[in-house]
N, C-alpha and C positions, 0 to 999 in steps of 0.2 A: 474744559476751558483752560485749566492749569496745564494740561498736557500739550495743548496747542501752543501755549506761551513758551514752553520749554523747547519745542521744536523750532519755534521762531527764533529763539536766542541762538540755538545751535546753527541754524542756517546763516544768521548774521555773522557768527564767528567764522564759519567756513568761507563766507564771501570775503571777509576782511583778510583772511589768511591767503586766499587765492589771489587777491589783489596785490598782496605783498610779494608773493612768488612770481606773479606775472611781471611785476616791476623789475625784479632781479633777473628775469629771463631764464629761470631754472625750471619752471613747471608751467605747462600750458595745456588747457583743455580746449580742443578744437571743435568746430561745428560738426565735423564728421565723427564717426564712432571711435576716434583714436585719442590717446593721451600721450603727450610728448614730455620727456624729461631731458633737459639740456638740448634745446632745439637749435642752438648755434652750431658751427662746424666742429668745435672741439670740446664742448662742455661735457662733463662726466657726472655720473651718479656714483658717489663714493660710499663705501661701507666701513664702519669702524673709525676710530680716531687715530690719526697718525701720531708718531712720536714727537715730532717737532712742529708740524704745521697742522693744526686741528682740521682745517677744511680739506686737506688732501685725503685722509683716510688710509686704511690698510689695503683695500682693493677698490678698483674703479671699473665701471662699465660705461661704454660710450659707443655711439655710432660716429666713427671718425671720417667725416667727409673730406677733411684736409689731408688724410693719409694717402700714401701712394703704394698700393692700391687702397681705395676706400673700402670700409667694412666695419663690422661690429667687433669691438676690441675689449678684451678682459686683460687688465694690467695692474701693476702696483706702482702708485705714484711715489716719487722721491719726497722726503728722505726716509720712507719706511724701509726697514731692513729687508734686503732681497729685492729692492725696487728694480723695475725693468719693464720693457715694452713687450707686448704680444705674448702674454702667457697663453692666451687662446685668441685666435683671430679668424673670423668668418668673412671672407671676401664677398664683394658684390657678385662675383661670378660663381659663388657657391663653393669655392675651394677653401680648405681649412689649413691653418698653420698653428703649430704648437711650439712656442719659443721662437716664432718667426711670423712674418706677415704672409706666409704661403708662397706658392709658385704656380704660375699658369700651366706648367707642364705636368703638375701632379695634383690629384684630388686631395691628398693629405701630405703635408710636409712637416715632419717632426725634426726639430733642431736638437738632437741629442739621442741617447740610447733608448731603445724600446724593448720592453720585456713582454712576452706573450706566452700563454700556455699552449697555444696551437695556432698555426698559421696555414690557411688553406687557400689555394688558388683555383678558380673555376677552370675546369679542364674537360667538360663534357663534350663528347663528339658532336652533339646536336648544335653547339654554338660555334663550330669551326668549319672551315672549308679549305680547298686547295691543298690537300695533304700531299707531302712529298717526303720520302725517306732521306735521312741525313747520310751523306756519303763522305768517305775519306776523313773521318773525324780524327783519327790518330795523327795524320800529318798536319791537320789544321791546329790541333792542340799543341803539337810540337813547335808550331810557329809562334806560340805565345811565350812571353818572358814573364816569369813570376818574380815577385819581390817580397822582402820583409821591409817594413817602414814604420815611421811614427808620423802622426799628424802634426801640422803646425797649428798650435792652439794660442790664439790671441784673446786674453781675458778681457771681457767687456765690463767697463766701469761706467755707471750712469752719471751723466753730467748733473751739476747742481741745479740747473734750470729744468730738470725733468720733473715737472709737476703737472697737475691738471691744467687743461686749457693751453697746451703747447703741442706743436707738431711732433710726430713720432720719428725717431731716427732708426735706420735699419739695424737689426740685431745681427752681429757677426755669427758665423757658424761655430758651433760648440763641439769640440772634440775632446776625447779623453787622452791620457798620457801613456796608454798601453801600446805595446808593439802589435802591429797588424800585418796581415799577409794578403797579397792580392796582385793586382795589375795596375799599370798606368793606363788610364782611360784613353789617352791619345793613341797609344800603341795598340791597345785592344780594339779600338774603333777601326783600324786598318784591316783587321782580321775578321771581326764580327760586328760590322757597323750597326746592325739592327738591334743589338743589345746595349747600345750606348745612347743615353738621352741627355741632352743639354738643357739646363734650367735657365730661368730668366736672368740669373746672375752670371751666366757664362760658365758655370761649373759643370763638368761632365760627370755623369753617373752611369754605373754599370749594373745591368740586370743579371746579378749572379745566379738567381734561381733558374733562369732559362739556359744557363750553361750546363746544367745537370744532364739533359739529353745527349749532349756532345760527349760527356764523360762516360755515359752508359754505352753509346755507340762505339767509342774508342776501346772500351773494355771488351766489347763483343768482337771487334776486329782483331784485337790482340789475342783473344782466346781462340779465334779461328786459325790464326797463324801458329799458335802453340799446338793446337790439335794436328795441324798439317805437319809440323816438325816432329811431333811424336810418331806420326805414321811413317814418315821417312826414316826416322831413327830405328823404328821397329823393322822396317825393310832391310836396313843396313845390318842389324843384328841377325836377322834371318839369313842374309847372304853370308855373313861372317861365320855363322854356325855351319852352313853348308860347306863353305871352303875349308873350315877346320876339320870337318868330318872327312872330306876328300883327302886332306893332308895326312890324317891319322889312319887312313885305310891301308891295309897291307899292300906293300909294293911287290909286284911280280918280277922276278929276275929273268934274265934271258935264258937261264937254264930251265925255267918252268914254262916259258912261252916262247915259241919261235915265230917271230914276226915275218910276214911276207916281205920280200924286197920291194914290193910295189906299194907298201903301206905308208901313208903320211899321217903323223900323229902330233897333236899339240897338247902338252900337259899343263896342269894348273901350276901357277907360279908358287914358289915356296921361299919364305913364309908369306902368308896372306891372311890378314893385313900385315903391312910392314911399314917401318918408319926410317929405315936406312938404305937397305938394298934387298932385292928379291931376285930369284933365278927362275927363268922359264926354260924348261927342257922341251925338246921336240925331236921328231924323227922324220926324215924325208927319204923317199925311195931313191934307188940308185940311178934310175933313168930320168931323173928330174932335170929339166933345162934351167929353171930359175926358181928360187925360193926366197921368201923374206917374211919377217914378223913385223907388223906395223902396229903402232900404238895410237889410240884415239881417245878423245874425251867424250863425255856423254852427249855432246851436241853433234858428234860425228866428225869433228875436225881432226884431221890426221896430224899428229904431233911429231913423230919420227918413225923411221923404218930401219930394220937391221937385215942386211943381205946375208943369206945362208948358202953354204956350199956343201955341207954334209951334216949328218945328225950330230946334235950336241946341245948346247945351252946358250942362253943370252942373259946377261945380268943388267938389271934396271937399277940405277942409282936414284935415291930419293932427292938428292940435291938438285936434280934437273927438273923436278916437278913440284907442283903445289899439292897440298893435301886434298884428297878427293877420291872419286871412283873413276877408273879408267877401263877401257876395253883393249884387248890385243888380239890380233888375227894372224893366223898362218896362211900365207898366200903362196901357192905352188903353181908355177906355169900360168900366172895371171888369174888364177881361180882361187877364191877363198876356200880353205879346208875346214877351219874351225875357229870359233871366237870364244874367248873367256874373259872374265872380269877380275880385276884386282883392285885392292883398296890401299891407299896410302894415307896413313894417319900422321898427325902432327907430332 
């Protein structure tokens, strides 16, 4: 009997307490299985006692129907030290903001720096389609302009009216004072538009992570060019070695070899390679009607010809040509006799 009496007293006390809370509109037990705290549009449940206004508290939780967008808000009421909006905000659409009310373009929007020990991006082949290899990445990246820069940082100061039961004001973007390196999103969008996303606030954002495949492809293209140049350089070295061996070979005098009067001969130019002048020696038979030595580039374009009337030599001056590889041909009576290669260096 005594125990029942105690339970009755407790029930009466809870009933009186609930009536008091109901009258203030702070606590509500509904007919359905839910309990509401602060069931008006901006009422908050606060924790801890604030420094100047006891009813504000150090932290506050609320469902802010009057916010734009509406959602569940964790914040610090004024005048508590470090007061501000949207310490954590879960929007009605499921998007989350930290230090901001979030953004419809992003599942998570953090207004400030983020530190992680690992950052992974889903990249399994099974969740992708329409594969296509990246082409001409080097020229594409060369079209981008890089910058060093500092962010414009406007410090946010909470107004005196920022307390519980007031509408929330947007929190400005928070930047550090460090020097940064990157691109202008507006310029970047002209080159790689799919890597630029614009938020609800009109601010453009760059997906720097997906720029990595372009860097890898550009490096592969440059390496292929380097390998090709190495091969061409080796071919030039081999040609130069062959020409040097021919120049260093013992020269036969006319006393040692008697040439037939009907023999046409084209000799290798000396020196080869050269950078100022080189000499081409030749022999033509006595019964020749016409003879000439013509100079060509590697595309087969004829650059100049030297008419010949007897055996002798022709001098080629470097000032009339650009550095490169050239071919020269002895033509006797409109028929080519022999062709050799010479190298002009810078």
